[in-house]
N, C-alpha and C positions, 0 to 999 in steps of 0.2 A: 069281292069282286064276283061278278056275272061270268055264266060259263061262257059264253064269246069269247070274253076278254081272256079269258084264260086259255082258249083254243087258239087266241090270236098268241098269245104271249108262249103254249107251248109253238102254231107253224113256224116263229120268229127263229126262237131256242132250242128246239130241239135237235136239226142237224149235225149242229155247233157240241151241245151236252154229251152227245154224244159221241162224234165224232173225242171231246176229252176225257172219255170214260172209256171210251176202246183204246185211246195208245195207253193208259192205265191201268186196266185190265189182261188187253193180249187178246181175248176171246171175246168174241158177236156176240153171243148169245150170255155171258158173263156182263158184258157194256151196255145190252140193251136191255138186262135185266134193273143194274141201278140207271138207269135212264128215265127207264118208265119207277122208281124205286124214289128219283127225284123229282119228279114233275111231279109225284102225289105226296110229297112232303109241302111240292110247294102250293099246291092244293090246298091241304090244310090248314095252313099257312100264309095263306094268300092272302091275309088282310098286312099282311108282314114284309111282302114282295116292295121294293123299289121300283122311284119313276123306271133307270134303268136298271131294268131287272140281270141281265147279262152276266155282272160278277158275281151277283147275291147265288144266281141260279147253281156257278162252278163253283159256290163255297159249300151248296145243301148237297151237289154227288160227291167234292170231295169227301167229308161225313157220315155220304151214303158207300160208300167204296170204300173212306177206314173203318166202319161199322164189316161191311163182307170182308175183311180181312180180319181182322178181329174173331170174329166167328171162324174165318177157314182154319185160326193159330187153336181155338182152344175145340173143335173136328182134329185138328191130327194130330194134337198131344191128348187129346181120347183114344187116337185111333191106333198110339203109338202106347200109350201107359197097357189099351187091352192084344198090344201084341202082333197089328196089320196094319195094310192102310187102305185107306178110306174106299168103297166102290166107284169103280171110277176113277182113280189114279193112272196119270199118266204123263211118264218121265216127260219132261222137256228137252224139243232136240237143239240138242249142238251148235248152233246155228255159228256162223262167224261173221260178224258183225263190224262195218268197217271203222276205219281208225277212231273217230271224228263220234261214232254210237257209242264203240268199247271206251273212247275219253270218257264222256260222259255217263254210260252206267258206273265207270269208276270213284263218280263224285257223290257225295252221302243224300241219303233220301230227300233231305232237306234241300241242298241243291240245287235238286233235277225237282224239283218242284219250282224255284223259283223262275230257273234257267227256263222249265215247262209251259208259264203262263206266261211269259212274252210272248220268247220265240215261235211257240207251237198255236196257242192259244188267243196272240195277238192283243194282251190286253196289255192298259200302256199302266206303268207303276202304284199310281195305283187305285187304279181296278183291281191292278193281284192283289194288292194291299187288301183288299174287304174280301175276297175270296178269305186268305188264310188267316182275317181277323187281326189285322196286325195294321200299327202305325204307318201309311207312308214316307217321312221318315227309315221307317226299320227296314223296312218290307227293298228298298234304295239299297240301303248298309248289305244288307241280304245279299241281293243280284249284282251288285257290285265285286263283295268277295266269289263270289259263287263265278262268275265272268274271269276273274281271277284267278280265281282256284281249272277251268277248264282251261284259259286258256298257259298255264305251265305245265297240265298235261300235257293238251298238242306239242307244246313247243320241242316236246321227246321225241313224236313221230312227225317225220318225214313229209312234210304239203306241200304240191304245188303251193307257186306264189300263187299272189294275187286274193286267195280260196278270202272268203268275207267272214267265214268263219273265225281264221284267227284276226280280224286286221280291223284296230280301235276304231271307236266311232266318234 
């Protein structure tokens, strides 16, 4: 892939990948760094980028985020072993999320990821399956089960009628 083609790829997908990372990391700078790392991987592996690059880029970004989280856990474990918190550590604020978000956060990380790929990233099940490197049929089953679990959590919450989240498609 030449420089012009890569720049076109970057312009076409940077915003989507940044939003994807921001929703998972919650910090703008961390998300920007993860997005830059994802595009660095894409540049290095430019011969592997498929024609429909967006799902592939999401998969790369997901791996970058996973690597960052593993690194954070290792640093935190080392800091705990040494007996002090890492520099720059700040306690998370206690926000009161809405009922839907609270129910979503109670789901397993796997269920959250499956639902996020379809709802937030607006990927088709086939595209989302590519992101997770699983067969489309397996993704569809995981999506169905995740929706069912979210629906059961929301059933306990008094939501207004006609809420599109609780209506079956």
